[in-house]
C-alpha positions in Angstrom: 34.4 -143.9 29.2 34.9 -143.6 25.8 32.3 -146.0 23.8 31.2 -146.1 20.3 27.4 -146.6 19.4 26.8 -148.0 15.9 23.4 -148.3 14.9 21.3 -149.4 11.7 18.1 -148.8 10.6 15.7 -151.6 9.8 14.8 -151.6 6.4 12.6 -149.0 5.2 12.3 -147.3 8.3 13.4 -144.6 6.2 10.2 -142.4 6.7 9.8 -142.8 10.8 13.7 -141.8 10.9 13.0 -138.6 9.0 9.7 -138.4 10.8 11.7 -138.0 14.2 14.7 -136.4 13.9 13.5 -133.8 16.0 12.4 -135.6 19.1 16.4 -137.8 17.9 18.5 -134.8 17.9 16.6 -133.5 20.9 17.3 -136.5 23.2 21.3 -136.5 21.5 21.8 -132.4 22.8 21.0 -133.8 26.3 24.4 -135.5 26.0 26.3 -132.8 23.9 28.7 -131.8 26.3 29.5 -135.8 26.3 30.0 -136.1 22.4 33.2 -137.1 20.9 31.2 -137.3 17.8 27.8 -137.9 16.1 26.3 -138.0 13.3 23.9 -139.9 9.8 25.9 -143.5 8.5 25.0 -143.7 4.7 25.0 -146.2 1.8 27.8 -146.3 -0.7 25.0 -143.6 -2.8 25.9 -141.5 -0.1 22.4 -139.8 0.3 20.5 -142.7 2.3 20.2 -142.6 5.7 21.0 -146.3 7.4 21.7 -145.7 10.5 24.0 -143.5 12.8 27.4 -143.3 14.6 28.4 -142.1 18.2 31.3 -142.0 20.2 29.8 -140.8 23.7 31.8 -140.4 26.9 29.4 -141.7 29.9 30.5 -143.0 33.4 29.8 -146.5 32.7 27.8 -149.1 30.4 24.9 -149.2 32.7 24.1 -145.6 32.3 24.5 -145.7 28.5 21.8 -148.1 28.3 19.9 -145.7 30.4 20.8 -142.8 28.2 19.5 -145.1 25.2 15.8 -145.9 26.5 15.0 -142.8 26.0 16.3 -142.2 22.4 13.7 -141.4 20.2 14.9 -144.5 17.1 15.4 -146.6 20.0 11.9 -146.5 21.4 9.9 -146.3 18.1 12.1 -148.6 16.5 14.7 -147.3 13.9 17.1 -149.1 14.8 17.4 -153.0 14.1 20.3 -153.7 15.6 22.8 -151.2 17.8 26.4 -152.3 18.8 28.0 -150.4 21.5 32.1 -151.0 22.0 34.1 -149.5 24.9 36.5 -146.7 23.3 40.2 -145.4 23.7 41.0 -142.2 21.0 44.9 -142.5 21.3 44.9 -140.1 18.3 44.7 -136.5 18.4 42.0 -134.8 15.8 43.0 -132.9 12.8 39.8 -133.6 11.3 36.5 -134.8 11.0 34.7 -131.5 12.3 31.3 -131.0 11.2 31.1 -128.9 7.6 30.1 -125.1 8.5 27.9 -125.0 6.0 25.6 -128.3 6.1 22.7 -127.3 3.3 24.8 -128.3 0.2 24.7 -132.0 1.8 21.2 -133.4 0.0 20.6 -135.8 3.1 20.7 -132.7 6.0 17.8 -130.8 3.1 15.1 -132.8 3.5 
């Protein structure tokens, strides 16, 4: 079953987010074959990271919750709130693939 995870950071957690980003990415990589989409959410300035959005495939909510317990941003208090909803993708994707070159994206240059 697909789930949408809408994760918003606690105010003032940018430095913690950046410090944990490597271990967060490693944890997300453990479910790479289950990801439909994953990436940071930005403030209106398009630069400041304020959270994460993931669309993931898990057997059930219990399996998702077990994975989330080991998620570094969850464990280390980066996220203020995580909203989870079951999701059904009914539209063939034609857009949304990651950019081939992310080096010019200021948020990823840090």
